[in-house]
C-alpha distance (Angstrom), angle and dihedral (degrees) to the residues before:
residue distance angle dihedral
M1 . . .
T2 3.78 . .
H3 3.79 120.9 .
L4 3.77 138.5 160.1
F5 3.78 118.5 -93.1
G6 3.77 105.2 -157.7
T7 3.78 126.5 -146.9
R8 3.78 129.1 155.4
E9 3.84 87.8 -111.8
A10 3.79 92.6 63.7
P11 3.80 137.0 -63.7
V12 3.78 118.8 -90.9
R13 3.78 128.1 -167.5
V14 3.79 111.8 -107.4
M15 3.78 126.2 -152.8
C16 3.80 118.8 -165.7
C17 3.77 132.1 -154.4
A18 3.80 95.2 22.0
V19 3.80 97.9 138.2
F20 3.78 124.9 116.0
A21 3.78 138.5 163.0
A22 3.79 130.9 -147.2
A23 3.77 137.2 174.6
A24 3.80 89.6 -129.2
A25 3.79 137.4 -11.8
S26 3.80 118.1 -158.6
S27 3.78 118.0 -152.0
L28 3.74 146.6 155.4
H29 3.78 119.3 -95.7
A30 3.78 121.8 -95.0
Q31 3.77 130.6 161.6
T32 3.77 120.7 -108.2
I33 3.80 110.3 -149.3
V34 3.82 96.2 -153.8
P35 3.83 111.5 115.6
N36 3.83 112.4 -116.7
P37 3.82 92.2 -0.4
Y38 3.82 96.3 165.1
L39 3.81 98.4 44.4
H40 3.79 91.6 -138.6
S41 3.80 97.7 166.7
E42 3.81 112.8 -7.8
L43 3.80 145.8 16.9
A44 3.83 99.4 -121.9
P45 2.99 132.6 136.8
W46 3.82 84.9 28.1
Q47 3.79 112.1 92.6
A48 3.78 135.6 -167.4
F49 3.80 115.2 -82.1
A50 3.81 124.8 -163.9
S51 3.79 129.7 167.5
A52 3.80 113.6 -107.5
A53 3.81 140.6 -169.4
P54 2.94 132.8 -25.5
D55 3.83 81.1 33.3
P56 3.83 117.7 57.1
L57 3.79 112.3 -75.5
G58 3.78 112.7 -102.3
A59 3.79 121.9 -145.0
G60 3.77 140.1 177.7
A61 3.78 144.1 125.1
P62 3.83 112.3 -56.0
P63 3.82 113.8 -89.6
V64 3.80 115.6 -102.1
W65 3.78 138.4 -171.2
Q66 3.80 109.0 -107.3
S67 3.81 135.6 -173.3
P68 2.94 121.1 -141.4
P69 3.01 117.7 52.2
D70 3.80 106.4 66.1
V71 3.80 123.3 159.6
D72 3.83 90.6 -127.3
A73 3.82 92.9 42.5
N74 3.80 86.8 -119.1
P75 3.83 108.7 160.7
A76 3.81 89.9 -154.3
S77 3.82 92.8 55.8
G78 3.79 135.6 56.0
S79 3.80 147.8 175.6
A80 3.80 142.4 -117.1
A81 3.80 114.5 -84.5
I82 3.80 112.4 -152.7
D83 3.79 132.3 -174.0
L84 3.81 135.4 -158.9
T85 3.81 124.5 -163.5
P86 3.83 107.4 -156.9
S87 3.79 115.7 -116.6
A88 3.81 113.5 138.9
A89 3.79 141.6 -15.0
H90 3.83 111.8 -70.7
A91 3.82 94.3 15.6
A92 3.81 108.3 141.9
S93 3.81 139.2 -166.8
G94 3.80 131.6 179.8
I95 3.80 141.8 90.3
G96 3.79 136.5 -51.8
Q97 3.77 144.1 164.6
C98 3.80 139.4 -167.3
F99 3.80 120.1 -143.8
D100 3.80 136.8 174.6
F101 3.79 123.5 -124.5
V102 3.80 118.4 -119.6
A103 3.81 85.7 -111.7
P104 3.83 134.5 -6.8
T105 3.80 106.7 -78.0
S106 3.78 133.8 -158.1
V107 3.81 105.4 -125.0
E108 3.79 120.4 -160.0
F109 3.81 95.5 164.8
L110 3.78 139.0 -22.1
N111 3.78 145.1 -152.9
Y112 3.81 116.9 -131.0
G113 3.79 139.4 160.9
S114 3.79 147.7 112.3
A115 3.78 142.7 -135.9
L116 3.82 119.1 -102.1
W117 3.83 132.2 -158.6
V118 3.82 127.9 -177.0
P119 3.82 115.5 -157.9
D120 3.81 102.8 -147.2
A121 3.79 144.5 3.5
A122 3.81 93.9 -105.3
M123 3.82 88.5 73.3
L124 3.82 91.2 59.8
D125 3.82 99.4 76.7
G126 3.83 95.4 119.1
S127 3.82 96.9 -112.6
V128 3.80 98.4 103.9
R129 3.78 134.7 48.4
A130 3.79 130.7 -156.9
V131 3.81 116.7 -132.0
V132 3.79 137.2 -169.9
E133 3.80 112.7 -165.4
I134 3.81 136.5 -171.4
R135 3.81 127.9 -166.1
L136 3.80 126.1 -175.9
Y137 3.81 123.8 -151.6
A138 3.79 132.7 -164.7
S139 3.81 94.3 -141.3
A140 3.79 135.7 46.8
G141 3.80 118.2 -91.2
C142 3.81 93.3 38.3
A143 3.79 94.4 -71.3
D144 3.82 126.1 146.9
F145 3.81 103.8 29.3
L146 3.80 116.4 -130.4
S147 3.79 109.6 173.2
G148 3.79 142.1 -37.0
G149 3.76 145.5 -172.9
S150 3.77 141.3 -172.7
Q151 3.78 142.0 -158.6
G152 3.79 117.9 -143.1
Q153 3.79 138.3 -179.9
V154 3.80 129.7 -171.4
L155 3.79 110.7 -124.1
E156 3.79 101.4 -125.1
A157 3.79 134.4 145.0
A158 3.81 92.0 -125.3
S159 3.81 92.1 69.1
M160 3.82 106.7 19.7
S161 3.80 141.8 46.2
P162 3.81 127.3 -149.5
S163 3.82 121.2 -106.6
T164 3.80 91.8 22.9
W165 3.80 127.0 117.4
Y166 3.80 117.1 -123.3
R167 3.77 132.4 177.7
L168 3.80 130.4 -128.3
A169 3.79 107.2 -164.4
D170 3.78 149.7 147.9
N171 3.80 114.6 -168.5
G172 3.79 95.4 -176.9
F173 3.81 109.6 42.3
V174 3.83 112.3 158.1
P175 3.84 115.4 -157.9
N176 3.79 119.4 -132.5
D177 3.81 111.0 -87.5
A178 3.81 91.6 10.1
P179 2.92 132.6 -136.7
V180 3.80 94.5 57.2
M181 3.80 128.5 173.0
A182 3.81 106.0 -124.4
A183 3.80 128.1 -173.8
S184 3.81 101.4 177.0
A185 3.79 143.3 12.0
Q186 3.76 140.5 -153.2
V187 3.81 121.5 -145.8
R188 3.80 124.6 -169.4
G189 3.78 137.3 -179.6
Y190 3.79 117.0 -169.5
L191 3.77 151.0 143.3
Q192 3.81 118.7 -113.7
Q193 3.79 133.1 -172.2
N194 3.78 112.2 -119.5
G195 3.80 99.9 -162.0
A196 3.82 99.2 -96.8
A197 3.81 118.9 122.6
T198 3.80 113.0 -81.3
T199 3.81 123.3 -136.3
Q200 3.82 101.3 -174.8
P201 3.83 132.7 67.4
N202 3.81 89.1 -137.4
Y203 3.79 136.9 14.4
R204 3.79 122.2 -147.8
A205 3.79 137.5 -168.6
N206 3.81 140.1 156.4
F207 3.80 128.2 -128.3
D208 3.81 125.6 -159.0
H209 3.84 140.7 160.4
F210 3.80 102.3 33.0
V211 3.79 113.1 -161.7
L212 3.79 130.8 -158.4
V213 3.80 117.9 161.4
L214 3.80 119.8 167.0
N215 3.81 122.0 -138.6
S216 3.80 94.4 -5.5
T217 3.80 136.1 92.3
T218 3.81 91.3 -162.5
P219 3.81 107.8 127.1
V220 3.77 117.7 -122.2
E221 3.85 113.8 -105.2
L222 3.77 127.4 -57.2
I223 3.79 106.0 -44.5
R224 3.79 117.6 -170.7
F225 3.78 121.9 -155.7
Q226 3.78 115.1 -162.1
V227 3.79 145.8 132.1
D228 3.80 111.7 -76.9
């Protein structure tokens, strides 16, 4: 089901229950345009993201680059470790970045997503969801919002296992009023309280392999999902 997730920034379309795991997924090559999408050696240019007023204030330990885990089990690579301290329903904490396109681009649809890893079973109590979000802007520097969407999954033992890579993805997102002429994009990966009772003082997860491909449903390279 698609519904609007409202913030004062701008509404984005939210898809739920879009997570899946696989031992391997073969694909053709395509080029993700997200800077540092695979987090091979550092976190930059990713920065901390936390929800802010008028939405509930998000909090958590600052995001860090961590190795392991890595979605390819590459000991020379890593992922972004994020943390959420529970406070109120819809409070969020994670990472994000804004980046300009090489040139303004007409976007009819896009393919976006990321890999997700949860460190232990205590995180899977159903009170928090993991989200990957994309926003398109008409101007450089993420100015003049056009359209956005997100994929989210509740972290619960019924549908997930700890220390296993999953994928949040939409390979056919159509912006509002498509085609739109976009000059920049914002990508976020975060944890968000969903209103259910929390059982932990902090919730943790790792994000890796961020994908954004414009006007193509071609998946991005061979991505392996496995237990680290």
